[in-house]
N, CA, C and O atoms as CSV, one atom per row, in Angstrom:
chain,resi,resn,atom,element,x,y,z
A,1,MET,N,N,-10.661,22.261,-17.268
A,1,MET,CA,C,-10.138,21.931,-18.789
A,1,MET,C,C,-11.360,21.732,-19.510
A,1,MET,O,O,-12.162,20.914,-19.061
A,2,PRO,N,N,-11.620,22.361,-20.565
A,2,PRO,CA,C,-12.871,21.994,-21.318
A,2,PRO,C,C,-12.787,20.606,-22.086
A,2,PRO,O,O,-11.720,20.136,-22.480
A,3,LEU,N,N,-13.860,20.080,-22.233
A,3,LEU,CA,C,-14.075,18.818,-22.961
A,3,LEU,C,C,-14.762,19.177,-24.258
A,3,LEU,O,O,-15.835,19.781,-24.243
A,4,THR,N,N,-14.197,18.837,-25.321
A,4,THR,CA,C,-14.844,19.012,-26.636
A,4,THR,C,C,-15.425,17.640,-27.331
A,4,THR,O,O,-14.612,16.727,-27.471
A,5,ILE,N,N,-16.451,17.480,-27.669
A,5,ILE,CA,C,-17.115,16.366,-28.312
A,5,ILE,C,C,-17.208,16.590,-29.715
A,5,ILE,O,O,-17.912,17.468,-30.215
A,6,ARG,N,N,-16.437,15.725,-30.399
A,6,ARG,CA,C,-16.359,15.805,-31.918
A,6,ARG,C,C,-17.181,14.689,-32.515
A,6,ARG,O,O,-17.462,14.656,-33.713
A,7,ASP,N,N,-17.587,13.706,-31.573
A,7,ASP,CA,C,-18.291,12.670,-32.271
A,7,ASP,C,C,-19.938,13.008,-32.343
A,7,ASP,O,O,-20.569,13.321,-31.334
A,8,GLU,N,N,-20.468,12.914,-33.515
A,8,GLU,CA,C,-21.838,13.351,-33.666
A,8,GLU,C,C,-22.914,12.476,-32.857
A,8,GLU,O,O,-23.966,12.932,-32.406
A,9,GLU,N,N,-22.486,11.163,-32.748
A,9,GLU,CA,C,-23.404,10.321,-31.952
A,9,GLU,C,C,-23.339,10.644,-30.573
A,9,GLU,O,O,-24.395,10.656,-29.942
A,10,VAL,N,N,-22.090,10.952,-29.906
A,10,VAL,CA,C,-22.106,11.153,-28.473
A,10,VAL,C,C,-22.568,12.689,-28.240
A,10,VAL,O,O,-22.949,13.028,-27.120
A,11,ASP,N,N,-22.532,13.529,-29.217
A,11,ASP,CA,C,-23.164,14.722,-29.079
A,11,ASP,C,C,-24.742,14.660,-28.914
A,11,ASP,O,O,-25.440,15.314,-28.139
A,12,ARG,N,N,-25.090,13.783,-29.767
A,12,ARG,CA,C,-26.528,13.542,-30.016
A,12,ARG,C,C,-27.222,12.905,-28.694
A,12,ARG,O,O,-28.328,13.250,-28.278
A,13,LEU,N,N,-26.297,11.803,-28.035
A,13,LEU,CA,C,-26.684,11.347,-26.626
A,13,LEU,C,C,-26.686,12.290,-25.798
A,13,LEU,O,O,-27.671,12.450,-25.077
A,14,ALA,N,N,-25.568,13.139,-25.715
A,14,ALA,CA,C,-25.498,14.148,-24.666
A,14,ALA,C,C,-26.697,15.057,-24.737
A,14,ALA,O,O,-27.331,15.343,-23.721
A,15,GLU,N,N,-26.990,15.477,-25.844
A,15,GLU,CA,C,-28.135,16.432,-26.173
A,15,GLU,C,C,-29.412,15.747,-25.726
A,15,GLU,O,O,-30.141,16.441,-25.017
A,16,THR,N,N,-29.823,14.521,-26.003
A,16,THR,CA,C,-30.831,13.775,-25.584
A,16,THR,C,C,-30.797,13.846,-24.144
A,16,THR,O,O,-31.763,14.342,-23.564
A,17,LEU,N,N,-29.801,13.409,-23.489
A,17,LEU,CA,C,-29.806,13.375,-21.969
A,17,LEU,C,C,-30.080,14.620,-21.329
A,17,LEU,O,O,-30.919,14.649,-20.429
A,18,ALA,N,N,-29.407,15.767,-21.722
A,18,ALA,CA,C,-29.545,17.026,-21.302
A,18,ALA,C,C,-31.022,17.322,-21.390
A,18,ALA,O,O,-31.637,17.772,-20.423
A,19,SER,N,N,-31.539,17.089,-22.455
A,19,SER,CA,C,-33.021,17.427,-22.774
A,19,SER,C,C,-33.959,16.782,-21.852
A,19,SER,O,O,-34.821,17.409,-21.237
A,20,ASP,N,N,-33.773,15.508,-21.768
A,20,ASP,CA,C,-34.680,14.722,-20.828
A,20,ASP,C,C,-34.396,15.003,-19.429
A,20,ASP,O,O,-35.322,14.761,-18.655
A,21,ALA,N,N,-33.196,15.513,-18.879
A,21,ALA,CA,C,-32.859,15.750,-17.529
A,21,ALA,C,C,-33.202,17.172,-17.297
A,21,ALA,O,O,-33.508,17.502,-16.151
A,22,GLY,N,N,-33.189,18.046,-18.233
A,22,GLY,CA,C,-33.369,19.389,-18.067
A,22,GLY,C,C,-32.191,20.126,-17.599
A,22,GLY,O,O,-32.273,21.130,-16.891
A,23,VAL,N,N,-31.047,19.583,-18.026
A,23,VAL,CA,C,-29.722,20.033,-17.646
A,23,VAL,C,C,-28.821,20.614,-18.917
A,23,VAL,O,O,-29.293,20.533,-20.051
A,24,SER,N,N,-27.798,21.072,-18.745
A,24,SER,CA,C,-26.942,21.364,-19.767
A,24,SER,C,C,-26.251,20.211,-20.290
A,24,SER,O,O,-26.162,19.203,-19.590
A,25,LYS,N,N,-25.735,20.255,-21.492
A,25,LYS,CA,C,-24.932,19.103,-22.006
A,25,LYS,C,C,-23.668,18.735,-21.088
A,25,LYS,O,O,-23.285,17.571,-20.978
A,26,ALA,N,N,-23.115,19.696,-20.509
A,26,ALA,CA,C,-21.941,19.378,-19.710
A,26,ALA,C,C,-22.284,18.558,-18.395
A,26,ALA,O,O,-21.632,17.579,-18.033
A,27,GLU,N,N,-23.368,19.064,-17.729
A,27,GLU,CA,C,-23.959,18.344,-16.768
A,27,GLU,C,C,-24.558,16.988,-16.996
A,27,GLU,O,O,-24.554,16.120,-16.123
A,28,ALA,N,N,-25.068,16.828,-18.184
A,28,ALA,CA,C,-25.518,15.391,-18.805
A,28,ALA,C,C,-24.279,14.702,-18.869
A,28,ALA,O,O,-24.313,13.576,-18.372
A,29,VAL,N,N,-23.035,15.123,-19.415
A,29,VAL,CA,C,-22.041,14.288,-19.678
A,29,VAL,C,C,-21.450,13.942,-18.067
A,29,VAL,O,O,-21.028,12.824,-17.769
A,30,ARG,N,N,-21.490,14.848,-17.307
A,30,ARG,CA,C,-21.071,14.640,-15.931
A,30,ARG,C,C,-21.758,13.487,-15.260
A,30,ARG,O,O,-21.230,12.546,-14.667
A,31,MET,N,N,-23.084,13.738,-15.466
A,31,MET,CA,C,-24.003,12.607,-14.841
A,31,MET,C,C,-23.876,11.477,-15.376
A,31,MET,O,O,-23.944,10.529,-14.593
A,32,ALA,N,N,-23.671,11.187,-16.724
A,32,ALA,CA,C,-23.308,9.926,-17.337
A,32,ALA,C,C,-22.190,9.279,-16.814
A,32,ALA,O,O,-22.171,8.171,-16.280
A,33,LEU,N,N,-21.174,10.110,-17.019
A,33,LEU,CA,C,-19.822,9.648,-16.421
A,33,LEU,C,C,-19.883,9.177,-14.917
A,33,LEU,O,O,-19.355,8.112,-14.597
A,34,ALA,N,N,-20.440,9.864,-14.120
A,34,ALA,CA,C,-20.557,9.601,-12.697
A,34,ALA,C,C,-21.461,8.327,-12.446
A,34,ALA,O,O,-21.206,7.512,-11.560
A,35,ASN,N,N,-22.469,8.234,-13.250
A,35,ASN,CA,C,-23.418,7.043,-13.214
A,35,ASN,C,C,-22.699,5.797,-13.673
A,35,ASN,O,O,-22.938,4.756,-13.061
A,36,GLU,N,N,-21.736,5.781,-14.810
A,36,GLU,CA,C,-21.036,4.759,-15.142
A,36,GLU,C,C,-20.023,4.327,-14.249
A,36,GLU,O,O,-19.849,3.136,-13.991
A,37,ILE,N,N,-19.277,5.344,-13.715
A,37,ILE,CA,C,-18.322,4.991,-12.540
A,37,ILE,C,C,-18.904,4.250,-11.437
A,37,ILE,O,O,-18.372,3.224,-11.014
A,38,GLN,N,N,-20.138,4.800,-10.882
A,38,GLN,CA,C,-20.822,4.146,-9.971
A,38,GLN,C,C,-21.203,2.568,-10.188
A,38,GLN,O,O,-20.992,1.649,-9.397
A,39,ARG,N,N,-21.826,2.506,-11.485
A,39,ARG,CA,C,-22.223,1.307,-11.895
A,39,ARG,C,C,-20.883,0.220,-11.877
A,39,ARG,O,O,-21.075,-0.901,-11.406
A,40,ARG,N,N,-19.732,0.530,-12.323
A,40,ARG,CA,C,-18.576,-0.249,-12.419
A,40,ARG,C,C,-18.279,-0.572,-11.027
A,40,ARG,O,O,-17.995,-1.733,-10.731
A,41,GLU,N,N,-18.325,0.500,-10.000
A,41,GLU,CA,C,-17.994,0.085,-8.738
A,41,GLU,C,C,-18.730,-0.736,-8.054
A,41,GLU,O,O,-18.155,-1.493,-7.270
A,42,GLN,N,N,-20.092,-0.783,-8.176
A,42,GLN,CA,C,-21.132,-1.763,-7.743
A,42,GLN,C,C,-20.817,-3.174,-8.365
A,42,GLN,O,O,-20.800,-4.174,-7.648
A,43,SER,N,N,-20.587,-3.226,-9.611
A,43,SER,CA,C,-20.375,-4.407,-10.254
A,43,SER,C,C,-18.981,-4.921,-9.691
A,43,SER,O,O,-18.987,-6.132,-9.472
A,44,LEU,N,N,-18.054,-4.415,-9.472
A,44,LEU,CA,C,-16.911,-4.886,-8.735
A,44,LEU,C,C,-17.135,-5.275,-7.358
A,44,LEU,O,O,-16.596,-6.273,-6.880
A,45,SER,N,N,-17.914,-4.520,-6.705
A,45,SER,CA,C,-18.203,-4.978,-5.320
A,45,SER,C,C,-19.011,-6.257,-5.289
A,45,SER,O,O,-18.790,-7.194,-4.522
A,46,ALA,N,N,-19.983,-6.202,-6.211
A,46,ALA,CA,C,-20.620,-7.521,-6.144
A,46,ALA,C,C,-19.795,-8.770,-6.605
A,46,ALA,O,O,-19.900,-9.871,-6.065
A,47,PHE,N,N,-18.965,-8.490,-7.656
A,47,PHE,CA,C,-17.950,-9.693,-7.883
A,47,PHE,C,C,-17.043,-10.008,-6.687
A,47,PHE,O,O,-16.759,-11.168,-6.389
A,48,ARG,N,N,-16.664,-9.098,-6.112
A,48,ARG,CA,C,-15.831,-9.335,-4.845
A,48,ARG,C,C,-16.451,-10.126,-3.789
A,48,ARG,O,O,-15.840,-10.984,-3.151
A,49,ALA,N,N,-17.899,-9.767,-3.587
A,49,ALA,CA,C,-18.739,-10.491,-2.602
A,49,ALA,C,C,-18.853,-12.031,-3.018
A,49,ALA,O,O,-18.633,-12.920,-2.195
A,50,ARG,N,N,-19.234,-12.311,-4.430
A,50,ARG,CA,C,-19.338,-13.601,-4.944
A,50,ARG,C,C,-18.072,-14.441,-4.845
A,50,ARG,O,O,-18.189,-15.648,-4.632
A,51,ILE,N,N,-16.747,-13.828,-4.999
A,51,ILE,CA,C,-15.662,-14.795,-4.890
A,51,ILE,C,C,-15.129,-14.746,-3.520
A,51,ILE,O,O,-14.069,-15.322,-3.276
A,52,LYS,N,N,-15.756,-14.124,-2.625
A,52,LYS,CA,C,-15.122,-13.997,-1.220
A,52,LYS,C,C,-15.157,-15.526,-0.485
A,52,LYS,O,O,-14.250,-15.891,0.264
A,53,PRO,N,N,-16.135,-16.222,-0.751
A,53,PRO,CA,C,-16.342,-17.557,-0.183
A,53,PRO,C,C,-15.241,-18.294,-0.605
A,53,PRO,O,O,-14.495,-18.785,0.241
A,54,MET,N,N,-14.990,-18.472,-2.047
A,54,MET,CA,C,-13.999,-19.223,-2.602
A,54,MET,C,C,-12.496,-18.839,-2.056
A,54,MET,O,O,-11.592,-19.661,-1.906
A,55,GLN,N,N,-12.416,-17.599,-1.821
A,55,GLN,CA,C,-11.032,-16.993,-1.335
A,55,GLN,C,C,-10.940,-17.557,0.029
A,55,GLN,O,O,-9.894,-18.045,0.456
A,56,ASP,N,N,-12.013,-17.492,0.698
A,56,ASP,CA,C,-11.723,-17.799,2.260
A,56,ASP,C,C,-11.639,-19.355,2.303
A,56,ASP,O,O,-10.926,-19.814,3.195
A,57,ALA,N,N,-12.260,-20.225,1.475
A,57,ALA,CA,C,-12.160,-21.693,1.300
A,57,ALA,C,C,-10.673,-22.019,0.896
A,57,ALA,O,O,-10.100,-22.978,1.413
A,58,LEU,N,N,-10.118,-21.302,0.068
A,58,LEU,CA,C,-8.785,-21.554,-0.396
A,58,LEU,C,C,-7.862,-21.241,0.621
A,58,LEU,O,O,-6.896,-21.966,0.856
A,59,ALA,N,N,-8.124,-20.104,1.294
A,59,ALA,CA,C,-7.179,-19.727,2.398
A,59,ALA,C,C,-7.083,-20.695,3.639
A,59,ALA,O,O,-6.085,-20.887,4.333
A,60,ALA,N,N,-8.318,-21.260,3.769
A,60,ALA,CA,C,-8.367,-22.255,4.934
A,60,ALA,C,C,-7.727,-23.540,4.715
A,60,ALA,O,O,-7.402,-24.210,5.696
A,61,ALA,N,N,-7.484,-24.009,3.393
A,61,ALA,CA,C,-6.992,-25.355,3.114
A,61,ALA,C,C,-5.635,-25.526,3.509
A,61,ALA,O,O,-4.849,-24.633,3.193
A,62,PRO,N,N,-5.205,-26.546,4.164
A,62,PRO,CA,C,-3.907,-26.618,4.701
A,62,PRO,C,C,-2.863,-26.585,3.569
A,62,PRO,O,O,-3.150,-26.982,2.439
A,63,ARG,N,N,-1.649,-26.107,3.891
A,63,ARG,CA,C,-0.671,-26.027,3.041
A,63,ARG,C,C,0.129,-27.467,3.090
A,63,ARG,O,O,0.383,-28.015,4.163
A,64,THR,N,N,0.495,-28.015,1.822
A,64,THR,CA,C,1.122,-29.372,1.913
A,64,THR,C,C,2.674,-29.146,2.212
A,64,THR,O,O,3.294,-29.919,2.942
A,65,GLY,N,N,3.196,-28.158,1.669
A,65,GLY,CA,C,4.565,-27.907,1.741
A,65,GLY,C,C,5.229,-28.666,0.543
A,65,GLY,O,O,6.457,-28.686,0.469
A,66,LEU,N,N,4.449,-29.294,-0.403
A,66,LEU,CA,C,5.209,-29.865,-1.529
A,66,LEU,C,C,5.266,-28.855,-2.707
A,66,LEU,O,O,4.447,-27.948,-2.853
A,67,LYS,N,N,6.231,-29.081,-3.466
A,67,LYS,CA,C,6.601,-28.101,-4.644
A,67,LYS,C,C,5.960,-28.861,-5.824
A,67,LYS,O,O,5.865,-30.088,-5.842
A,68,ALA,N,N,5.522,-28.035,-6.822
A,68,ALA,CA,C,5.064,-28.570,-8.106
A,68,ALA,C,C,6.089,-29.250,-8.824
A,68,ALA,O,O,7.163,-28.650,-8.860
A,69,ASP,N,N,6.031,-30.351,-9.404
A,69,ASP,CA,C,6.938,-30.998,-10.215
A,69,ASP,C,C,6.840,-30.560,-11.773
A,69,ASP,O,O,6.003,-31.006,-12.558
A,70,LYS,N,N,7.784,-29.664,-12.062
A,70,LYS,CA,C,7.680,-29.060,-13.323
A,70,LYS,C,C,7.797,-30.013,-14.447
A,70,LYS,O,O,7.001,-29.935,-15.382
A,71,ALA,N,N,8.781,-30.957,-14.424
A,71,ALA,CA,C,8.839,-31.974,-15.505
A,71,ALA,C,C,7.435,-32.677,-15.630
A,71,ALA,O,O,6.915,-32.817,-16.737
A,72,PHE,N,N,6.837,-33.111,-14.484
A,72,PHE,CA,C,5.615,-33.804,-14.668
A,72,PHE,C,C,4.547,-33.105,-15.498
A,72,PHE,O,O,3.895,-33.646,-16.390
A,73,PHE,N,N,4.436,-31.737,-15.069
A,73,PHE,CA,C,3.448,-30.894,-15.704
A,73,PHE,C,C,3.731,-30.710,-17.142
A,73,PHE,O,O,2.849,-30.802,-17.996
A,74,ASP,N,N,5.037,-30.435,-17.418
A,74,ASP,CA,C,5.527,-30.359,-18.838
A,74,ASP,C,C,5.220,-31.567,-19.617
A,74,ASP,O,O,4.848,-31.468,-20.786
A,75,GLU,N,N,5.351,-32.672,-19.047
A,75,GLU,CA,C,5.031,-34.079,-19.729
A,75,GLU,C,C,3.594,-34.150,-20.068
A,75,GLU,O,O,3.251,-34.758,-21.082
A,76,LEU,N,N,2.633,-33.516,-19.218
A,76,LEU,CA,C,1.324,-33.584,-19.330
A,76,LEU,C,C,0.773,-32.840,-20.584
A,76,LEU,O,O,-0.105,-33.230,-21.354
A,77,ASN,N,N,1.526,-31.616,-20.614
A,77,ASN,CA,C,1.232,-30.748,-21.588
A,77,ASN,C,C,1.913,-31.078,-23.055
A,77,ASN,O,O,1.696,-30.423,-24.075
A,78,GLY,N,N,2.739,-32.168,-22.962
A,78,GLY,CA,C,3.275,-32.553,-24.274
A,78,GLY,C,C,4.564,-31.849,-24.497
A,78,GLY,O,O,5.162,-32.017,-25.560
A,79,GLU,N,N,5.038,-31.064,-23.557
A,79,GLU,CA,C,6.449,-30.356,-23.769
A,79,GLU,C,C,7.434,-31.192,-23.424
A,79,GLU,O,O,7.219,-31.980,-22.502
A,80,PRO,N,N,8.716,-31.186,-24.099
A,80,PRO,CA,C,9.787,-31.936,-23.893
A,80,PRO,C,C,10.548,-31.713,-22.351
A,80,PRO,O,O,11.553,-32.362,-22.059
């Protein structure tokens, strides 16, 4: 399915990348999209690695079996 770029700035950016990389505009757009997807996946992986120790610590905490007291928390928040 063809992709039509109607935004002048996007077209200019695609043309600049295509020229710098020595590829077609379509290939430049493909490269840019693939790179952005990869960057986001790496960012998500890094985030998951950072929070894993917290998740593990929380999972290791013993369960008390106690239920939250809704009325108590409502009162703390100034709710009737």
